[in-house]
N, C-alpha and C positions, 0 to 999 in steps of 0.2 A: 504491498500499500503506501510505504515512505515513498519508493521509485516510481510509483505511478501520480502523485503529489507533486514530486519535484519535476517527475519530465512536465506534467501536461495536467493540472487539479483537476480538471473539466472531465477528465476520462475519469477519476475515481469516484469510488461508491462516499459518498460524504454526507454527513448531515447536513438540510436544508439551512439552517443557519450558518456553518463554516462555509458554504458555497456562497451566499452572502456574502460574505465577511472576505473570502476571498476573491469574490466579483469587484468589490468594492476596492479592495486594496491595489489592484490589479490596475483598473481605473483612475485611482490617484496615481498609480505611479508612470501608465504612459499617457496619460492624457490629464493632468492636474489641469490644466485650464478649462475643461471642458465641465468639470466638478458643478453639481450645482444642489440645492436643497432638496430634491427631488433624489438625489443618492443615497439620501437619508433615511427612503422610506422602505425599502427594503429590508434594513438592517431594525429597527425599529419596529417592522411588522415579526420580525422573527424573536423576540424581546432582549436587543441590547439598547442598555439604558444608555443615555450622554455621555455617562461616565466612560460606559465601556467604551463607545463610540470615538469618543477622544483616544481611548487608549490604543483605539487601533490603527485613529490617523497618526496619532506618536512615534509610534510601532515602524508601520510604514513609513514616514517618512524621514527615521534615525535611520533604516536599512537603505532606504534610498541615497542617503548622506553618506553612509560610509563606503556605499559600493564605486560614487562616483568621486569620492576621494581617494579610493582606492585603484580604480579606474585612469583618474586623473595623472596619477603617481605612479599608474604602472607597479603597483604591486602586488604581489602572486596570492590571491584569496587563502592558497593552498599550499603553502610551500614545501617540497620534498624534506623527508624526515631525516 
């Protein structure tokens, strides 16, 4: 399951809430300028509180920041042991 999620989460068998969270995180990552209030509805429909949504946004943003930092500096994310 982990390999499927890492390869393409849309192919994995996931809870509806997990899929909504990942859909939101992917949109925030790929097209942040297109985010709008309507993007929160699927999360709220799945029971995510405002605090949980904030956490999703913060974690997504942090990983995007770290990835861009590593890419910009040419850092190998998984150096050989």
